Every structure is written in structure tokens, then in C-alpha cells.
A tleap script that builds the chain and sets N, CA, C and O, in Angstrom:
source leaprc.protein.ff14SB
mol = sequence {
  NMET HIE PHE THR VAL TRP MET ASN ASN SER
  GLU GLN LYS THR VAL LEU SER HIE PRO ILE
  GLU THR SER ASP TRP LYS ASP VAL LEU SER
  GLN GLU ASP GLY ARG PRO ASP ASP GLY MET
  MET ASN ILE LYS LEU ASP PRO LEU GLY TYR
  ARG THR LEU TYR ARG SER ILE CASN
}
set mol.1.N position { 21.984 29.603 -23.670 }
set mol.1.CA position { 20.760 30.024 -23.012 }
set mol.1.C position { 21.053 30.536 -21.637 }
set mol.1.O position { 21.980 30.063 -20.980 }
set mol.2.N position { 20.285 31.492 -21.189 }
set mol.2.CA position { 20.440 32.073 -19.875 }
set mol.2.C position { 19.077 32.039 -19.252 }
set mol.2.O position { 18.130 32.549 -19.851 }
set mol.3.N position { 18.918 31.443 -18.036 }
set mol.3.CA position { 17.632 31.295 -17.406 }
set mol.3.C position { 17.644 32.108 -16.060 }
set mol.3.O position { 18.667 32.229 -15.387 }
set mol.4.N position { 16.443 32.650 -15.719 }
set mol.4.CA position { 16.257 33.234 -14.387 }
set mol.4.C position { 14.908 32.779 -13.895 }
set mol.4.O position { 13.923 32.787 -14.632 }
set mol.5.N position { 14.875 32.377 -12.623 }
set mol.5.CA position { 13.644 31.838 -11.961 }
set mol.5.C position { 13.246 32.804 -10.845 }
set mol.5.O position { 14.030 33.147 -9.960 }
set mol.6.N position { 11.988 33.219 -10.939 }
set mol.6.CA position { 11.387 34.140 -9.970 }
set mol.6.C position { 10.397 33.410 -9.180 }
set mol.6.O position { 9.503 32.790 -9.755 }
set mol.7.N position { 10.497 33.438 -7.781 }
set mol.7.CA position { 9.697 32.672 -6.925 }
set mol.7.C position { 9.029 33.532 -5.853 }
set mol.7.O position { 9.638 34.419 -5.255 }
set mol.8.N position { 7.744 33.226 -5.639 }
set mol.8.CA position { 6.993 33.887 -4.579 }
set mol.8.C position { 6.725 32.859 -3.447 }
set mol.8.O position { 5.924 31.940 -3.617 }
set mol.9.N position { 7.398 33.028 -2.309 }
set mol.9.CA position { 7.132 32.101 -1.260 }
set mol.9.C position { 6.124 32.505 -0.223 }
set mol.9.O position { 6.058 31.909 0.852 }
set mol.10.N position { 5.333 33.518 -0.533 }
set mol.10.CA position { 4.283 34.010 0.395 }
set mol.10.C position { 2.934 33.566 -0.184 }
set mol.10.O position { 2.820 33.127 -1.328 }
set mol.11.N position { 1.929 33.707 0.672 }
set mol.11.CA position { 0.611 33.393 0.317 }
set mol.11.C position { -0.249 34.610 -0.202 }
set mol.11.O position { -1.480 34.595 -0.196 }
set mol.12.N position { 0.473 35.605 -0.626 }
set mol.12.CA position { -0.158 36.775 -1.261 }
set mol.12.C position { 0.483 37.051 -2.572 }
set mol.12.O position { 1.651 36.729 -2.789 }
set mol.13.N position { -0.322 37.687 -3.509 }
set mol.13.CA position { 0.252 37.984 -4.821 }
set mol.13.C position { 1.367 39.061 -4.567 }
set mol.13.O position { 1.265 39.835 -3.615 }
set mol.14.N position { 2.403 39.098 -5.408 }
set mol.14.CA position { 3.432 40.051 -5.196 }
set mol.14.C position { 4.052 40.411 -6.565 }
set mol.14.O position { 3.855 39.706 -7.555 }
set mol.15.N position { 4.776 41.481 -6.588 }
set mol.15.CA position { 5.632 41.866 -7.714 }
set mol.15.C position { 7.060 41.917 -7.286 }
set mol.15.O position { 7.421 42.633 -6.351 }
set mol.16.N position { 7.897 41.138 -7.986 }
set mol.16.CA position { 9.350 41.198 -7.720 }
set mol.16.C position { 9.998 42.060 -8.799 }
set mol.16.O position { 9.619 41.996 -9.969 }
set mol.17.N position { 10.978 42.866 -8.392 }
set mol.17.CA position { 11.677 43.695 -9.294 }
set mol.17.C position { 13.135 43.518 -9.184 }
set mol.17.O position { 13.670 43.223 -8.115 }
set mol.18.N position { 13.834 43.712 -10.373 }
set mol.18.CA position { 15.250 43.604 -10.448 }
set mol.18.C position { 15.796 44.339 -11.614 }
set mol.18.O position { 15.205 44.214 -12.686 }
set mol.19.N position { 16.900 45.128 -11.537 }
set mol.19.CA position { 17.404 45.813 -12.669 }
set mol.19.C position { 17.909 44.878 -13.781 }
set mol.19.O position { 18.787 44.058 -13.510 }
set mol.20.N position { 17.412 44.959 -14.978 }
set mol.20.CA position { 17.878 44.191 -16.089 }
set mol.20.C position { 17.824 45.057 -17.362 }
set mol.20.O position { 16.799 45.668 -17.664 }
set mol.21.N position { 18.923 45.096 -18.087 }
set mol.21.CA position { 18.961 45.950 -19.203 }
set mol.21.C position { 18.612 45.355 -20.509 }
set mol.21.O position { 18.170 46.053 -21.422 }
set mol.22.N position { 18.806 44.039 -20.623 }
set mol.22.CA position { 18.452 43.393 -21.925 }
set mol.22.C position { 16.949 43.167 -22.067 }
set mol.22.O position { 16.276 42.902 -21.070 }
set mol.23.N position { 16.410 43.264 -23.273 }
set mol.23.CA position { 15.013 43.155 -23.463 }
set mol.23.C position { 14.565 42.008 -24.277 }
set mol.23.O position { 13.510 42.068 -24.908 }
set mol.24.N position { 15.364 40.913 -24.289 }
set mol.24.CA position { 14.968 39.761 -25.164 }
set mol.24.C position { 14.550 38.560 -24.266 }
set mol.24.O position { 14.751 37.415 -24.672 }
set mol.25.N position { 13.998 38.781 -23.107 }
set mol.25.CA position { 13.541 37.718 -22.244 }
set mol.25.C position { 12.227 37.166 -22.664 }
set mol.25.O position { 11.377 37.930 -23.122 }
set mol.26.N position { 11.991 35.843 -22.534 }
set mol.26.CA position { 10.689 35.194 -22.759 }
set mol.26.C position { 10.333 34.320 -21.641 }
set mol.26.O position { 11.210 33.783 -20.965 }
set mol.27.N position { 9.030 34.147 -21.407 }
set mol.27.CA position { 8.558 33.203 -20.389 }
set mol.27.C position { 8.718 31.787 -20.982 }
set mol.27.O position { 8.349 31.557 -22.134 }
set mol.28.N position { 9.256 30.860 -20.215 }
set mol.28.CA position { 9.424 29.487 -20.694 }
set mol.28.C position { 8.164 28.799 -21.074 }
set mol.28.O position { 8.082 28.168 -22.128 }
set mol.29.N position { 7.136 28.914 -20.196 }
set mol.29.CA position { 5.902 28.194 -20.419 }
set mol.29.C position { 4.940 28.864 -21.406 }
set mol.29.O position { 4.369 28.189 -22.262 }
set mol.30.N position { 4.752 30.205 -21.293 }
set mol.30.CA position { 3.773 30.906 -22.107 }
set mol.30.C position { 4.385 31.505 -23.427 }
set mol.30.O position { 3.664 31.790 -24.383 }
set mol.31.N position { 5.698 31.677 -23.433 }
set mol.31.CA position { 6.388 32.321 -24.517 }
set mol.31.C position { 6.105 33.778 -24.619 }
set mol.31.O position { 6.472 34.405 -25.613 }
set mol.32.N position { 5.438 34.371 -23.591 }
set mol.32.CA position { 5.175 35.799 -23.509 }
set mol.32.C position { 6.540 36.536 -23.332 }
set mol.32.O position { 7.483 36.013 -22.738 }
set mol.33.N position { 6.587 37.793 -23.890 }
set mol.33.CA position { 7.747 38.604 -23.647 }
set mol.33.C position { 7.871 39.025 -22.223 }
set mol.33.O position { 6.864 39.308 -21.573 }
set mol.34.N position { 9.069 39.077 -21.716 }
set mol.34.CA position { 9.324 39.550 -20.359 }
set mol.34.C position { 10.287 40.750 -20.371 }
set mol.34.O position { 11.387 40.733 -19.818 }
set mol.35.N position { 9.778 41.792 -21.050 }
set mol.35.CA position { 10.617 42.944 -21.270 }
set mol.35.C position { 10.637 43.888 -20.011 }
set mol.35.O position { 9.607 44.128 -19.381 }
set mol.36.N position { 11.797 44.380 -19.698 }
set mol.36.CA position { 11.880 45.385 -18.586 }
set mol.36.C position { 11.369 46.709 -18.956 }
set mol.36.O position { 11.383 47.068 -20.133 }
set mol.37.N position { 10.903 47.479 -17.984 }
set mol.37.CA position { 10.471 48.857 -18.162 }
set mol.37.C position { 11.535 49.788 -17.641 }
set mol.37.O position { 11.806 49.773 -16.441 }
set mol.38.N position { 12.128 50.563 -18.444 }
set mol.38.CA position { 13.186 51.566 -18.097 }
set mol.38.C position { 14.287 50.805 -17.264 }
set mol.38.O position { 14.744 51.317 -16.242 }
set mol.39.N position { 14.680 49.647 -17.692 }
set mol.39.CA position { 15.838 48.959 -17.088 }
set mol.39.C position { 15.451 48.167 -15.874 }
set mol.39.O position { 16.321 47.630 -15.189 }
set mol.40.N position { 14.133 48.073 -15.574 }
set mol.40.CA position { 13.756 47.370 -14.341 }
set mol.40.C position { 12.731 46.221 -14.778 }
set mol.40.O position { 11.708 46.490 -15.406 }
set mol.41.N position { 13.072 44.951 -14.408 }
set mol.41.CA position { 12.137 43.850 -14.657 }
set mol.41.C position { 11.206 43.787 -13.511 }
set mol.41.O position { 11.647 43.737 -12.363 }
set mol.42.N position { 9.881 43.788 -13.778 }
set mol.42.CA position { 8.867 43.695 -12.788 }
set mol.42.C position { 8.009 42.457 -13.080 }
set mol.42.O position { 7.295 42.436 -14.082 }
set mol.43.N position { 8.063 41.439 -12.237 }
set mol.43.CA position { 7.344 40.180 -12.485 }
set mol.43.C position { 6.283 39.981 -11.504 }
set mol.43.O position { 6.545 39.959 -10.302 }
set mol.44.N position { 5.040 39.829 -11.976 }
set mol.44.CA position { 3.862 39.629 -11.131 }
set mol.44.C position { 3.725 38.122 -10.885 }
set mol.44.O position { 3.716 37.329 -11.826 }
set mol.45.N position { 3.616 37.731 -9.577 }
set mol.45.CA position { 3.527 36.342 -9.188 }
set mol.45.C position { 2.413 36.073 -8.315 }
set mol.45.O position { 2.140 36.823 -7.378 }
set mol.46.N position { 1.692 34.921 -8.613 }
set mol.46.CA position { 0.614 34.464 -7.759 }
set mol.46.C position { 1.151 33.966 -6.423 }
set mol.46.O position { 2.351 33.734 -6.271 }
set mol.47.N position { 0.237 33.802 -5.446 }
set mol.47.CA position { 0.741 33.131 -4.188 }
set mol.47.C position { 1.445 31.844 -4.438 }
set mol.47.O position { 0.957 31.007 -5.198 }
set mol.48.N position { 2.565 31.660 -3.830 }
set mol.48.CA position { 3.363 30.479 -3.983 }
set mol.48.C position { 3.679 30.100 -5.397 }
set mol.48.O position { 3.865 28.924 -5.713 }
set mol.49.N position { 3.741 31.087 -6.244 }
set mol.49.CA position { 3.923 30.864 -7.671 }
set mol.49.C position { 5.320 31.149 -8.110 }
set mol.49.O position { 6.115 31.680 -7.335 }
set mol.50.N position { 5.659 30.802 -9.372 }
set mol.50.CA position { 6.998 31.023 -9.851 }
set mol.50.C position { 6.857 31.305 -11.347 }
set mol.50.O position { 5.816 31.026 -11.941 }
set mol.51.N position { 7.946 31.879 -11.971 }
set mol.51.CA position { 7.999 32.091 -13.329 }
set mol.51.C position { 9.425 31.932 -13.771 }
set mol.51.O position { 10.343 32.396 -13.094 }
set mol.52.N position { 9.625 31.290 -14.883 }
set mol.52.CA position { 10.978 31.072 -15.376 }
set mol.52.C position { 11.198 31.818 -16.715 }
set mol.52.O position { 10.458 31.546 -17.661 }
set mol.53.N position { 12.146 32.713 -16.842 }
set mol.53.CA position { 12.389 33.402 -18.111 }
set mol.53.C position { 13.671 32.992 -18.613 }
set mol.53.O position { 14.558 32.576 -17.868 }
set mol.54.N position { 13.800 33.109 -19.971 }
set mol.54.CA position { 15.077 32.738 -20.668 }
set mol.54.C position { 15.391 33.734 -21.710 }
set mol.54.O position { 14.550 34.528 -22.131 }
set mol.55.N position { 16.634 33.680 -22.127 }
set mol.55.CA position { 17.074 34.464 -23.269 }
set mol.55.C position { 18.313 33.797 -23.891 }
set mol.55.O position { 19.076 33.118 -23.204 }
set mol.56.N position { 18.493 34.001 -25.187 }
set mol.56.CA position { 19.625 33.396 -25.874 }
set mol.56.C position { 20.812 34.262 -25.734 }
set mol.56.O position { 20.719 35.488 -25.793 }
set mol.57.N position { 21.940 33.631 -25.546 }
set mol.57.CA position { 23.184 34.415 -25.404 }
set mol.57.C position { 24.014 34.127 -26.705 }
set mol.57.O position { 24.347 32.982 -27.011 }
set mol.58.N position { 24.313 35.182 -27.417 }
set mol.58.CA position { 25.016 35.063 -28.715 }
set mol.58.C position { 26.538 35.300 -28.498 }
set mol.58.O position { 27.314 35.247 -29.452 }
savepdb mol mol.pdb
quit
């Protein structure tokens, strides 16, 4: 398994972006897909929020 944690340390909503080519990411808590758009992962985060995504490595 491969995990990535996205954190928002501000008191405002934000979107964090990072280039990611693989499209098999899932949210650990909600099991929602975390697919990138055109090779760019864009994660919306609440104030002082976080999100953990994972994918299986074969």
C-alpha cells in the first residue's frame, strides 16, 4: 500500500495540487475515488482539515 496525506494548516478552505499520473487512489475514510485530472491531483480541504489517500502497489 502507498499512502499520501494532504493537510491544510490554514483557517480557510483551500485546494492543494500535485502532479500524479496514477488514477487508482481512494480516500481512506470515505472510500471515494481520488482521481487526478489531466495528471494533476486537486484535493479540496476544509480549514485545518486533512485527507488521506491510498493505492495498492502491485
